[in-house]
C-alpha positions in Angstrom: -27.7 75.4 128.9 -26.4 76.1 132.3 -27.1 74.0 135.4 -29.3 76.8 136.8 -31.4 76.7 133.6 -31.9 72.9 133.5 -32.8 72.6 137.1 -36.2 74.5 137.0 -37.3 72.4 134.0 -36.7 69.2 135.8 -38.7 70.5 138.8 -41.6 71.5 136.5 -41.8 68.0 135.1 -41.9 66.5 138.6 -44.6 68.8 139.7 -46.9 67.6 137.0 -46.5 64.0 138.2 -47.2 64.4 142.0 -50.1 65.7 144.2 -50.1 69.3 145.4 -49.0 68.4 148.9 -45.9 66.8 147.6 -45.4 69.7 145.2 -45.1 72.1 148.2 -42.5 69.9 149.7 -40.6 69.8 146.4 -40.7 73.6 146.2 -39.1 73.9 149.6 -36.5 71.4 148.6 -35.8 73.1 145.3 -35.2 76.5 147.1 -32.9 74.9 149.6 -30.9 73.1 146.9 -30.7 76.2 144.8 -29.3 78.3 147.7 -26.8 75.7 148.8 -25.6 75.0 145.2 -24.9 78.6 144.5 -27.5 78.7 141.6 -28.0 82.3 140.5 -30.9 84.2 139.1 -30.5 85.7 135.7 -28.1 88.6 135.8 -29.5 91.8 134.5 -28.3 95.3 133.6 -28.5 97.9 136.4 -31.9 99.5 137.2 -32.2 102.5 134.8 -32.1 105.2 137.6 -29.0 103.7 139.2 -27.4 103.1 135.9 -27.9 106.8 134.9 -26.5 108.0 138.1 -23.3 105.9 137.8 -22.9 106.8 134.1 -23.0 110.5 135.1 -20.4 110.0 137.7 -17.9 108.1 135.5 -18.4 110.5 132.6 -17.9 113.6 134.7 -14.7 112.1 136.2 -13.6 110.9 132.7 -12.9 107.4 134.0 -12.0 105.3 130.9 -13.6 102.0 132.2 -15.8 100.8 135.0 -17.4 97.5 135.9 -20.2 97.3 138.5 -21.7 94.1 140.1 -24.6 94.3 142.5 -25.8 91.5 144.8 -29.3 91.3 146.2 -30.9 88.4 148.0 -27.4 86.8 148.2 -27.3 86.5 144.4 -25.6 88.4 141.7 -28.5 90.4 140.3 -27.0 93.2 138.2 -23.9 93.5 136.2 -23.1 96.5 134.1 -20.0 97.8 132.3 -19.1 101.4 131.3 -16.5 102.8 129.0 -13.4 101.2 127.5 -10.7 98.9 128.7 -8.3 99.9 125.9 -8.3 103.5 124.7 -6.1 102.8 121.7 -8.3 100.0 120.2 -11.5 101.4 121.8 -12.3 98.0 123.3 -15.3 98.3 125.6 -15.3 96.9 129.1 -17.3 93.6 129.1 -18.1 90.8 131.5 -14.7 89.2 130.9 -12.6 92.3 131.4 -9.9 91.8 134.0 -9.0 94.5 136.5 -6.4 94.5 139.3 -8.1 94.3 142.7 -5.2 95.5 144.8 -5.6 95.1 148.5 -8.8 93.1 148.2 -6.2 90.3 147.8 -5.9 90.4 151.6 -9.4 89.1 152.0 -8.4 85.9 150.2 -5.3 85.6 152.3 -7.4 85.8 155.4 -9.7 83.1 154.1 -6.7 80.8 153.5 -5.4 81.4 157.0 -8.8 80.7 158.6 -9.2 77.4 156.6 -5.9 76.2 158.0 -7.0 77.3 161.5 -10.2 75.2 161.1 -8.1 72.3 159.9 -6.2 72.5 163.2 -2.9 73.1 161.4 -2.5 76.7 162.5 -3.1 78.8 165.6 -4.4 82.3 164.8 -2.9 83.5 168.1 0.3 81.5 167.6 3.6 83.5 167.5 4.9 84.0 164.0 8.2 82.6 165.2 6.5 79.2 165.6 6.0 79.0 161.8 8.9 81.2 160.6 11.7 80.7 163.1 14.3 82.4 160.9 12.3 85.6 160.4 13.8 88.4 162.4 11.4 91.0 163.8 12.9 93.7 166.0 10.3 93.6 168.8 11.3 95.1 172.2 8.3 93.4 173.7 9.1 89.9 172.3 9.3 88.3 175.8 5.7 89.2 176.7 4.1 90.2 173.5 5.4 88.5 170.4 4.1 89.2 167.0 1.3 86.7 166.4 -0.4 85.5 163.2 -3.5 87.5 163.9 -1.4 90.7 164.2 -0.3 90.3 160.6 -3.8 90.3 159.2 -5.3 92.8 161.6 -2.4 95.2 161.1 -1.6 95.3 164.8 2.0 94.1 164.7 3.3 97.7 164.7 5.1 97.2 161.4 5.9 100.0 159.0 4.2 99.8 155.7 6.5 98.5 153.0 9.1 101.0 151.8 8.9 102.9 148.5 11.6 100.7 147.0 9.6 97.6 147.6 7.0 98.7 145.1 9.5 98.5 142.3 10.6 94.9 143.1 8.8 92.9 140.5 8.7 89.7 138.6 6.6 86.5 138.7 9.7 84.5 139.2 10.0 85.7 142.8 8.4 83.5 145.4 6.5 84.6 148.5 9.6 83.5 150.5 11.6 86.0 148.4 9.0 88.7 149.1 9.3 88.2 152.9 13.0 88.4 152.7 13.0 91.5 150.4 10.4 93.4 152.4 12.5 93.4 155.5 13.8 94.5 157.9 10.9 94.4 160.3 10.4 96.3 163.5 7.5 96.7 165.9 7.1 100.4 166.6 4.8 99.7 169.6 3.6 96.8 171.6 2.1 94.2 169.2 -1.6 93.8 169.7 -2.2 97.3 170.9 -2.8 99.7 168.0 -3.7 99.4 164.3 -1.6 100.7 161.5 -2.0 99.5 157.9 1.0 97.6 156.6 1.3 95.6 153.4 4.1 93.6 155.0 1.9 91.7 157.4 -0.3 89.8 154.9 2.8 88.9 152.8 4.3 87.2 155.9 0.9 85.5 156.5 0.9 84.2 152.9 4.3 82.6 153.6 2.9 81.0 156.7 0.1 79.5 154.5 2.9 77.9 152.4 4.8 76.6 155.4 1.7 75.0 157.0 0.0 73.7 153.8 3.0 72.5 152.0 1.8 74.3 148.8 2.7 77.5 147.1 0.4 80.3 148.2 -1.1 80.7 144.7 -1.7 77.0 144.4 -3.4 76.7 147.8 -5.8 79.6 147.1 -6.6 78.2 143.6 -7.4 74.7 145.0 -9.2 75.6 148.2 -10.8 79.0 147.4 -10.9 79.8 143.7 -11.8 76.3 142.6 -14.7 75.7 144.9 -16.1 79.2 144.2 -15.8 78.7 140.4 -13.3 81.5 139.9 -11.7 80.4 136.7 -10.0 83.4 135.2 -8.4 85.2 138.2 -4.7 85.1 138.7 -2.0 86.5 141.0 0.4 87.2 138.1 0.1 88.5 134.6 -0.5 85.2 132.9 -1.3 84.8 129.2 -5.0 84.2 130.1 -5.1 87.5 132.1 -3.2 89.4 129.4 -6.0 88.7 126.8 -8.7 90.4 128.9 -6.6 92.8 131.0 -7.8 96.4 131.0 -5.2 99.2 130.5 -4.9 101.5 133.5 -4.4 105.2 133.8 -3.3 107.9 136.2 -5.5 110.7 137.6 -5.9 112.4 134.2 -7.4 109.4 132.5 -4.8 109.6 129.7 -1.4 108.8 131.2 -0.9 105.0 131.2 0.2 103.4 134.4 2.7 100.5 134.0 1.8 97.1 135.3 4.1 96.2 138.2 4.3 92.5 138.9 4.6 93.0 142.7 6.2 90.2 144.7 3.9 90.7 147.7 1.1 88.9 146.1 -0.9 88.0 149.2 -1.3 91.7 149.9 -2.3 93.1 146.5 -1.7 91.5 143.2 -5.0 89.7 142.4 -6.2 90.2 138.7 -10.0 89.4 138.4 -13.2 90.4 136.7 -16.1 92.0 138.4 -18.4 89.0 138.1 -15.8 86.6 139.6 -14.8 89.0 142.3 -18.5 89.2 143.3 -18.3 85.6 144.4 -16.2 86.7 147.4 -19.0 88.8 149.0 -21.5 86.2 148.1 -19.5 83.6 149.9 -19.4 85.8 153.0 -23.1 86.5 152.8 -23.7 82.7 152.8 -21.5 82.4 155.8 -18.9 80.2 154.2 -21.1 77.7 152.4 -20.9 77.4 148.6 -22.7 74.8 146.4 -23.2 72.6 149.4 -19.6 72.8 150.4 -18.5 74.4 153.7 -15.4 76.4 152.7 -15.4 78.1 156.1 -17.6 77.8 159.1 -20.0 80.5 160.0 -18.0 81.1 163.2 -14.9 81.7 161.1 -16.8 84.2 158.9 -17.8 86.0 162.1 -14.2 86.0 163.3 -13.1 87.5 160.0 -15.5 90.4 160.4 -14.7 91.2 164.1 -11.3 92.4 165.2 -9.8 91.1 168.5 -6.2 92.0 168.7 -6.2 95.8 169.4 -6.8 97.7 172.6 -9.9 99.2 171.0 -11.4 95.8 170.2 -10.7 94.4 173.7 -12.3 97.5 175.2 -15.5 96.9 173.3 -15.2 98.5 169.8 -16.8 95.8 167.7 -16.0 97.2 164.3 -12.6 97.9 162.9 -10.0 96.4 160.7 -10.2 92.7 161.2 -8.9 89.7 159.3 -8.4 91.1 155.8 -11.7 92.9 156.3 -12.3 96.6 156.7 -15.9 97.4 157.5 -17.4 100.7 156.2 -19.8 102.3 158.7 -20.7 105.3 156.6 -24.4 104.7 156.1 -27.5 103.0 157.6 -26.0 99.5 157.5 -22.5 98.2 158.0 -20.8 97.0 154.8 -17.9 94.6 155.3 -15.2 94.0 152.8 -12.2 95.7 151.4 -11.0 98.4 149.0 -8.0 98.2 146.7 -5.6 100.4 144.6 -2.7 99.4 142.5 -1.1 100.7 139.2 -3.9 103.0 138.3 -6.6 100.4 139.2 -9.0 101.1 142.1 -11.6 98.7 143.4 -14.0 97.9 146.2 -15.9 94.7 147.1 -18.4 94.9 150.0 -21.4 93.1 151.5 -24.0 93.7 154.2 -25.3 90.6 156.0 -28.1 92.7 157.4 -29.4 93.3 153.8 -28.1 90.1 152.3 -26.6 92.4 149.6 -23.3 93.7 148.4 -21.5 95.1 145.4 -18.2 95.2 143.5 -16.9 98.3 141.6 -13.7 98.1 139.5 -12.1 101.1 137.6 -9.0 101.4 135.5 -8.1 104.9 136.6 -7.0 106.3 139.9 -10.0 108.3 140.7 -12.1 109.4 143.8 -15.1 108.6 141.5 -14.9 105.0 142.9 -16.2 106.2 146.2 -19.0 108.2 144.5 -20.1 105.1 142.5 -19.9 102.9 145.6 -22.0 105.5 147.5 -24.7 105.4 144.8 -24.9 101.6 144.8 -25.0 101.6 148.6 -27.8 104.1 148.7 -29.7 101.9 146.3 -29.2 98.8 148.5 -30.1 100.7 151.7 -33.2 102.3 150.2 -35.5 100.4 152.6 -33.2 100.2 155.6 -33.9 102.2 158.7 -31.6 104.7 160.2 -29.8 103.2 163.2 -31.1 104.1 166.6 -28.5 105.9 168.7 -29.1 105.9 172.5 -27.0 108.4 174.3 -25.3 107.5 177.6 -23.9 110.0 180.1 -20.2 110.7 179.8 -18.3 110.0 183.1 -16.7 113.1 184.5 -13.2 111.7 184.4 -13.7 111.0 180.7 -15.3 114.3 180.1 -12.2 116.1 181.4 -9.9 114.3 178.9 -12.0 114.7 175.7 -11.6 118.3 174.9 -8.3 119.3 173.3 -6.2 118.5 170.3 -5.5 115.1 168.9 -2.9 113.8 166.4 -2.4 110.5 164.7 0.1 108.4 166.6 0.0 105.4 164.2 1.2 106.6 160.7 1.7 103.9 158.1 5.3 104.9 158.0 7.5 106.5 160.7 8.7 108.8 157.9 5.4 110.7 158.2 5.6 111.5 161.9 7.3 114.9 161.5 4.6 116.0 159.0 1.8 114.9 161.2 3.4 116.5 164.2 3.2 119.9 162.5 0.2 119.7 160.3 -2.5 117.5 161.8 -4.5 119.1 164.6 -7.8 117.4 165.2 -9.8 119.5 167.6 -12.2 117.8 169.9 -14.9 119.5 172.0 -17.9 118.4 174.1 -21.4 119.6 173.5 -23.5 117.9 176.2 -23.1 114.1 175.7 -22.0 114.7 172.1 -18.4 114.9 171.0 -17.4 117.1 168.0 -14.4 115.4 166.3 -13.1 115.2 162.7 -16.0 117.2 161.4 -18.6 114.8 162.9 -21.0 114.7 165.9 -20.3 111.6 168.0 -22.8 110.5 170.6 -21.5 108.6 173.6 -23.2 105.2 173.8 -21.5 103.8 176.9 -18.1 102.5 178.0 -16.2 105.2 176.2 -17.7 104.3 172.8 -18.9 107.0 170.4 -21.4 106.6 167.5 -21.1 109.2 164.7 -24.2 110.8 163.2 -24.9 109.1 159.9 -22.9 106.0 160.6 -24.2 102.5 161.2 -22.4 101.6 164.4 -20.0 103.0 167.0 -16.6 103.7 165.4 -14.6 105.5 168.1 -13.5 104.6 171.6 -11.7 106.6 174.3 -8.9 104.8 176.1 -5.8 105.3 178.3 -2.6 103.7 177.1 1.1 104.1 177.5 1.1 107.4 175.7 -1.7 108.8 177.9 -5.2 109.5 176.7 -6.1 108.4 173.2 -9.0 108.1 170.9 -9.0 104.9 168.8 -11.0 104.1 165.7 -10.9 100.7 164.0 -7.8 101.8 162.1 -6.2 104.8 163.7 -5.1 105.9 167.2 -5.2 109.6 168.0 -3.0 110.8 170.8 -4.2 113.7 172.9 -1.8 116.7 172.6 -2.0 119.7 174.9 -3.2 123.0 173.5 0.0 124.6 174.7 2.1 122.2 172.6 -0.1 123.0 169.6 0.4 126.7 169.9 4.1 126.3 170.6 4.5 124.5 167.4 2.3 126.8 165.4 4.0 129.9 166.8 7.4 128.4 166.1 6.5 127.7 162.5 5.1 131.2 162.0 8.3 132.7 163.5 10.5 130.6 161.3 8.5 131.8 158.4 8.9 135.4 159.5 12.6 134.9 159.9 12.8 133.4 156.4 10.9 136.3 154.9 13.1 138.8 156.7 16.2 137.0 155.4 14.9 137.1 151.9 14.4 140.9 152.3 17.7 141.5 154.1 19.9 139.5 151.7 19.7 141.9 148.7 20.4 144.8 151.1 23.7 143.4 152.3 24.6 142.0 148.9 24.3 145.6 147.5 26.4 146.9 150.4 29.1 144.3 149.7 29.1 145.2 146.1 29.7 148.8 147.1 32.5 147.8 149.5 30.6 149.1 152.5 30.7 145.9 154.7 34.4 145.8 155.5 34.1 148.1 158.5 30.9 146.3 159.7 32.3 142.7 159.9 32.5 141.8 156.3 30.4 139.3 154.3 30.9 136.1 156.4 28.6 137.1 159.4 25.8 137.7 156.9 26.3 134.9 154.4 26.9 132.1 156.8 23.6 132.4 158.8 21.7 132.9 155.5 23.3 129.7 154.1 22.5 127.7 157.2 18.8 128.8 157.0 18.5 128.1 153.3 20.0 124.6 153.7 17.8 123.8 156.7 14.7 124.9 154.8 15.8 122.8 151.8 16.2 119.8 154.1 12.5 120.2 155.1 11.1 121.1 151.7 13.1 118.8 149.3 11.7 115.6 150.7 8.2 117.0 150.6 8.6 118.0 146.9 9.8 114.5 146.0 7.2 112.8 148.2 4.5 115.0 146.5 5.3 113.6 143.1 3.6 110.3 144.1 5.9 108.5 141.6 7.3 105.2 142.7 9.9 105.6 139.9 11.3 108.6 141.7 10.5 107.6 145.3 11.5 103.9 145.1 15.0 104.0 143.8 18.2 106.2 144.4 17.7 108.7 141.6 19.6 111.9 141.2 16.7 113.7 143.0 16.7 111.0 145.8 20.5 111.4 146.3 20.1 115.2 146.4 17.5 114.8 149.2 20.0 112.5 151.0 22.8 115.0 150.6 20.8 118.0 151.8 19.3 116.2 154.8 22.8 114.9 155.7 24.6 118.2 155.2 22.1 120.5 156.9 23.0 119.9 160.5 26.7 120.2 159.8 26.3 123.4 157.8 24.3 124.9 160.7 27.0 124.0 163.2 29.9 125.2 161.1 28.1 128.4 160.3 27.3 129.0 163.9 31.0 128.6 164.9 32.3 130.9 162.1 29.6 133.4 162.8 30.5 133.6 166.5 34.1 134.2 165.7 33.5 136.8 163.0 30.3 138.4 164.0 29.6 141.9 162.7 27.7 144.9 164.1 24.6 144.6 166.3 22.1 144.5 163.5 23.8 141.8 161.5 24.6 139.9 164.7 20.9 139.9 165.8 19.7 138.9 162.4 22.3 136.2 162.1 21.4 134.8 165.5 17.7 134.6 164.6 18.5 132.8 161.3 20.8 130.3 163.0 18.3 129.7 165.8 15.6 129.0 163.2 17.9 126.7 161.2 18.9 124.8 164.4 15.2 124.3 165.3 14.4 123.0 161.8 17.4 120.5 161.9 16.7 119.3 165.4 13.1 118.6 164.5 13.9 116.8 161.3 16.6 114.7 163.0 14.2 113.8 165.8 11.7 112.6 163.1 14.3 110.5 161.3 14.9 112.8 158.4 18.7 113.0 158.9 20.5 111.5 155.9 17.1 110.5 154.5 17.2 107.9 151.8 13.6 108.3 150.7 13.5 105.1 148.8 13.8 103.2 152.1 11.1 105.4 153.8 
């Protein structure tokens, strides 16, 4: 019999022995003790209607296995499992099944940091160099704006996300110190503490700081100060024998292709292995504002700080919700749900909670599938069933702001610099004003004052207009959108269209001159060289643009994360392309043919030159994609 079962029987016996006035006092005391001790009501299967909806979602998406935990009244109320954890043995998912929680790991790293802050052993706004003096971060703003501990957890240090090759570094024998060393080099792409860009490198450095300050290994510290008090007994940061016994197999998008288990070294960012019932203790701790079984693991003020960002321009300007300390609030609904999502090795996960409802949920799947979001939406709708729609009070948009809002916007904070050339050509987020409403990213945003905008159907303002070093920007809690002129957009689009037209013309023209060369008709018209060289330059330039996209599109870390034949081929093409264009141009000018071939050759060389210059500007010269 559990403690929660024995406790009510003791109270019933006491009630029979005392007057009714004392019984009332005892009832109040019992409730208080039960709440502070973490006693839970009996966990039940999901309500039939919700269960049926979720079952339909996972079956349609052909997800092998799913676990769902739902919290109401601050307690774990419902726990339900779907499908199998092992297709070969047809082992069903049960309450003990272990999934990988991915980036939800960052939430535990943030709790560890805040515990040390409360103990007075760590300053959240302290420079990272105070704790890791040997760590080199290339930061041009170091003198005035060093990278601080808070920047690591709120993703405002300006660091690139870890490179593809880092995902293939594995082994439980590696320490967190090894991970920090292996994940370098580090560079701040913009002033630390200004913009947000998700980077798995930051929390790993934060985990190392936990070790330096506490004198314990990161895993041991979390086990003693977080897992232990919460009663998390079966979770682990590595693939231990205990985890192995209950670990679900994981699968790719098709639900059939197994995904290998990678023992990543960046454990503070994403390696947690845990069951749904034990992961549910995290949102329950947050709902109880840091108190568990009478023990204060974190103060209520620290919980508030975890939920509210402070180190970005958007946060300082008044945007209350955004990526904070290992916590990424979801505003898509009537009520704000704090928490985090995760994805690793075919596993996807989410763990969220809403203080306004005193409710939350955990969803774990062993297949990379968008069905996770659909299941989470169904659970959220159930929890929000009695919540009111948020009231949005419009405020006039100042004229100076109104003049800046209409136009095109592009992401200026990609997770990797490698993505900038793609964003520069493909992402055009149009914005236009309709009265005091902004139409942006497919949503209607109402101005609610101070440059903040509240989207229809969301729980709180999620966008703010600012001026920064790059000019006028729109910032959400995770992304900065830079205003781009309409002229620049059209210039790029027209250029892309013209290059496409030149490429098509070259494809049509090439068989024509090849046939003429075969018949010996080109000798008097300049020969083969004025025709073959521009065509070669254009083909190589196009290959330099397309080959990385094809490799990147595989989504395979096995191909992206190491110097494979395909990877070296991309390197060779992106290295050779500018030289081929220059050499071709020189030879072409010396041996140009008649007017027609000269005109066609010049258009091809111009197109090839534009492609190469753009790729070089975006960092795609001699591209080693495994380092991107």
